C-alpha positions as CSV (number, residue, x, y, z in Angstrom):
1,M,80.2,133.9,80.4
2,L,81.4,134.3,84.0
3,N,79.1,135.9,86.5
4,W,81.4,137.5,89.1
5,P,79.8,139.1,92.1
6,Q,80.4,142.8,92.2
7,Y,82.4,142.7,95.4
8,R,85.1,140.5,93.8
9,T,85.6,143.0,91.0
10,L,85.8,145.9,93.4
11,A,88.3,143.9,95.5
12,R,90.5,143.3,92.5
13,I,90.4,147.0,91.5
14,S,91.2,148.0,95.0
15,L,94.1,145.6,95.1
16,A,95.5,146.8,91.8
17,I,95.4,150.4,93.0
18,L,97.2,149.5,96.2
19,C,99.9,147.6,94.3
20,V,100.7,150.6,92.0
21,P,103.7,152.5,93.4
22,I,102.7,156.0,94.5
23,C,105.3,158.8,94.0
24,V,104.6,162.1,95.8
25,A,106.4,164.9,93.9
26,A,108.5,166.0,96.8
27,T,109.8,162.4,97.4
28,C,110.3,161.2,93.8
29,P,113.9,160.4,92.8
30,G,115.4,163.2,90.8
31,T,113.0,165.9,91.8
32,T,113.6,169.0,93.8
33,P,111.0,169.6,96.6
34,T,108.8,172.7,96.0
35,P,108.7,175.2,98.9
36,P,105.4,174.7,100.8
37,G,102.6,176.8,99.4
38,N,104.4,177.7,96.2
39,T,102.7,177.4,92.8
40,I,104.5,175.3,90.2
41,L,104.8,177.3,87.0
42,L,106.9,174.8,85.1
43,D,108.1,171.3,85.9
44,E,109.6,169.5,82.9
45,A,112.5,167.4,81.6
46,I,114.0,169.4,78.7
47,A,116.7,168.2,76.3
48,T,119.7,170.3,75.3
49,S,120.6,171.1,71.7
50,A,123.8,172.2,70.1
51,G,124.5,175.9,70.3
52,T,124.4,178.4,73.1
53,A,121.2,179.5,74.8
54,I,122.8,182.3,76.7
55,P,124.6,185.2,74.9
56,A,128.4,184.7,74.8
57,D,129.1,187.9,76.8
58,V,127.3,186.5,79.9
59,A,127.7,182.8,79.3
60,C,130.2,180.3,80.6
61,P,133.0,179.3,78.2
62,P,131.8,176.5,75.8
63,P,132.9,173.0,76.9
64,E,134.8,170.6,74.7
65,G,132.7,169.6,71.8
66,G,130.9,173.0,71.5
67,A,128.2,174.9,73.2
68,R,124.9,173.3,74.3
69,G,121.9,174.6,76.0
70,L,118.1,174.8,76.3
71,A,115.5,177.5,76.2
72,T,111.8,177.7,77.3
73,V,109.3,180.3,78.6
74,F,107.0,180.6,81.6
75,N,104.4,183.1,82.9
76,A,104.8,184.7,86.4
77,V,102.9,187.2,88.4
78,E,104.4,190.5,89.6
79,G,105.7,191.0,93.1
80,K,106.0,187.3,94.1
81,L,109.3,185.5,94.4
82,V,110.1,183.1,91.6
83,T,112.5,180.2,92.3
84,I,114.1,178.3,89.4
85,T,115.9,175.0,89.9
86,V,117.8,173.2,87.1
87,E,119.3,169.7,87.7
88,G,121.8,168.4,85.2
89,P,121.7,164.8,84.0
90,T,125.0,163.7,85.4
91,A,127.1,164.4,88.5
92,N,129.6,166.4,86.5
93,S,126.9,168.6,84.9
94,R,127.2,172.4,85.6
95,P,124.1,174.2,84.4
96,Q,124.1,178.0,84.1
97,I,120.7,179.6,84.4
98,R,119.6,182.9,82.9
99,V,116.1,184.6,83.1
100,Q,115.2,187.4,80.8
101,H,112.2,189.6,80.3
102,I,110.2,189.0,77.1
103,L,111.9,192.2,75.8
104,N,115.2,190.2,76.3
105,F,116.8,192.2,79.1
106,E,118.4,190.0,81.8
107,L,116.7,189.7,85.2
108,A,118.8,186.9,86.8
109,N,122.0,185.0,85.9
110,S,123.5,182.2,88.1
111,G,127.0,183.2,86.9
112,T,129.5,182.0,84.4
113,T,131.2,179.4,86.7
114,P,128.6,177.0,88.1
115,T,130.0,174.5,90.5
116,T,127.2,172.0,91.1
117,Q,124.9,169.6,89.2
118,I,121.8,171.4,90.7
119,N,121.6,175.1,90.3
120,T,119.0,177.5,91.7
121,I,118.3,181.2,91.2
122,T,115.5,183.5,92.4
123,F,114.0,186.8,91.3
124,T,110.9,188.9,91.9
125,P,109.1,190.0,88.7
126,L,108.2,193.7,88.5
127,A,105.4,192.9,86.0
128,S,103.1,190.0,85.3
129,T,104.3,188.7,81.9
130,I,106.1,185.9,80.0
131,F,109.7,185.3,80.9
132,G,112.4,183.5,79.0
133,L,114.5,180.8,80.7
134,T,117.8,179.8,79.1
135,V,120.3,177.2,80.4
136,N,123.8,176.6,79.2
137,E,125.7,173.5,80.1
138,C,129.2,174.5,81.2
139,A,130.6,171.0,81.4
140,N,131.2,168.4,78.7
141,V,127.8,166.6,78.9
142,T,126.3,164.9,75.9
143,I,124.1,167.1,73.6
144,G,120.5,165.9,73.9
145,S,120.8,165.1,77.6
146,F,117.6,165.9,79.6
147,Y,117.6,168.4,82.4
148,A,115.0,168.6,85.2
149,V,113.6,172.2,85.2
150,Q,111.3,173.5,87.9
151,V,109.9,177.0,88.2
152,S,107.8,177.9,91.2
153,Q,106.3,181.1,92.5
154,A,105.6,182.1,96.1
155,P,101.9,182.6,97.1
């Protein structure tokens, strides 16, 4: 049995901690910086599935290979600006974002012709409740691809 002095063990632990790469959320590759002081309500990578997440009358035309999208929910407080950012998995990705009230009426829609891989929308809730977030992919990106989704709310 080895009898190591305590300082050597602590030195090794300290060295191990220093050697681990540290990634601050605002500087990690593939993340969108959160506005200062905002509260993060949702920050996930979510995969798309076959089918449309946004109703056809307010959605982009389905890409070759059929519609694909994702859906999730988040809670927000009334009267404070909510910012939603969705980043598609590839440079040719064109995510369309829609937010609806829990009773399913639309509060925000980024439009049926997104032009960038990263899309952002904002809205101010009139009530503190659960909101639905749906995203359609408007380009021909593989079903099952992961999208970086971040929802934040102003203080």
